[in-house]
C-alpha positions as CSV (number, residue, x, y, z in Angstrom):
1,M,47.9,111.0,-13.2
2,S,45.7,108.3,-13.9
3,V,46.5,104.8,-16.2
4,Q,44.0,105.9,-18.5
5,Y,46.1,109.5,-19.1
6,Y,49.1,108.0,-19.4
7,Q,47.3,104.6,-21.6
8,K,45.9,107.8,-23.9
9,F,49.5,109.5,-23.9
10,C,50.8,106.1,-25.1
11,Q,48.9,105.5,-27.8
12,D,48.7,109.1,-29.0
13,H,52.7,108.9,-28.8
14,I,53.6,105.5,-30.5
15,G,56.4,105.7,-32.6
16,Q,57.9,108.7,-30.8
17,D,60.9,109.0,-28.3
18,V,59.7,109.4,-24.8
19,E,61.4,110.0,-21.3
20,I,59.1,107.3,-18.8
21,R,59.8,107.6,-15.1
22,D,58.4,104.7,-12.7
23,H,57.4,105.4,-9.4
24,H,60.8,103.8,-8.2
25,G,62.0,107.2,-10.0
26,K,64.0,104.7,-12.4
27,T,64.2,106.5,-16.2
28,Y,63.4,104.8,-19.4
29,V,64.0,106.5,-22.8
30,G,62.7,105.5,-25.8
31,K,60.4,104.9,-28.7
32,I,57.6,103.4,-28.2
33,E,56.4,100.1,-30.2
34,R,53.0,99.8,-29.3
35,V,50.4,99.4,-26.2
36,D,48.0,97.1,-24.9
37,H,45.8,97.3,-21.7
38,E,48.5,97.4,-19.0
39,N,51.6,97.6,-20.7
40,V,53.7,100.4,-22.5
41,Y,56.3,98.9,-24.9
42,L,59.6,100.8,-25.4
43,R,62.5,100.2,-26.9
44,Q,65.8,101.7,-25.5
45,S,67.7,104.7,-26.7
46,P,71.4,104.0,-26.1
47,P,72.8,106.8,-23.9
48,P,74.2,110.0,-25.0
49,S,78.3,109.2,-24.9
50,Q,80.9,112.2,-24.0
51,H,83.2,109.3,-25.5
52,Q,84.1,109.0,-29.1
53,G,87.2,106.4,-28.7
54,P,86.6,102.6,-30.0
55,G,84.3,101.7,-27.1
56,L,81.0,103.4,-29.2
57,F,81.5,99.9,-31.6
58,F,80.9,97.7,-28.1
59,L,77.6,99.3,-26.8
60,P,75.8,96.3,-24.3
61,L,73.0,93.9,-26.2
62,A,70.2,95.1,-23.7
63,L,70.6,98.2,-25.9
64,G,67.6,98.6,-28.6
65,A,65.9,95.8,-26.4
66,L,61.7,95.9,-26.3
67,I,60.9,96.1,-22.7
68,A,57.3,96.3,-20.9
69,I,55.9,98.9,-18.6
70,P,53.0,98.6,-16.8
71,F,50.7,101.5,-16.3
72,V,50.5,101.3,-12.7
73,G,53.8,101.8,-12.2
74,I,54.2,104.9,-14.6
75,A,54.8,108.4,-12.5
76,G,55.2,110.6,-15.2
77,A,55.9,110.8,-19.2
78,R,56.7,113.2,-21.9
79,R,58.0,113.6,-25.0
80,R,61.7,113.8,-25.8
81,A,63.1,116.9,-27.4
82,Y,64.1,116.2,-30.8
83,Y,67.7,117.0,-31.9
């Protein structure tokens, strides 16, 4: 897919949960906060946990961080299903 395709996809899905995979195979999961000409800004979601103990209160500070993903590095993107 082209950079223009991913720009439009991301623009159309601002505020929605998505999964974005880059050309290196890394997957980013989160909510699209904003889009500019070069990047999509994603607020990352915490990973699902199988564990219900007190460790849930000590999530890393990086969760919820806003990250920028360059459009030229995107290999795939899709909406996340709502549960």
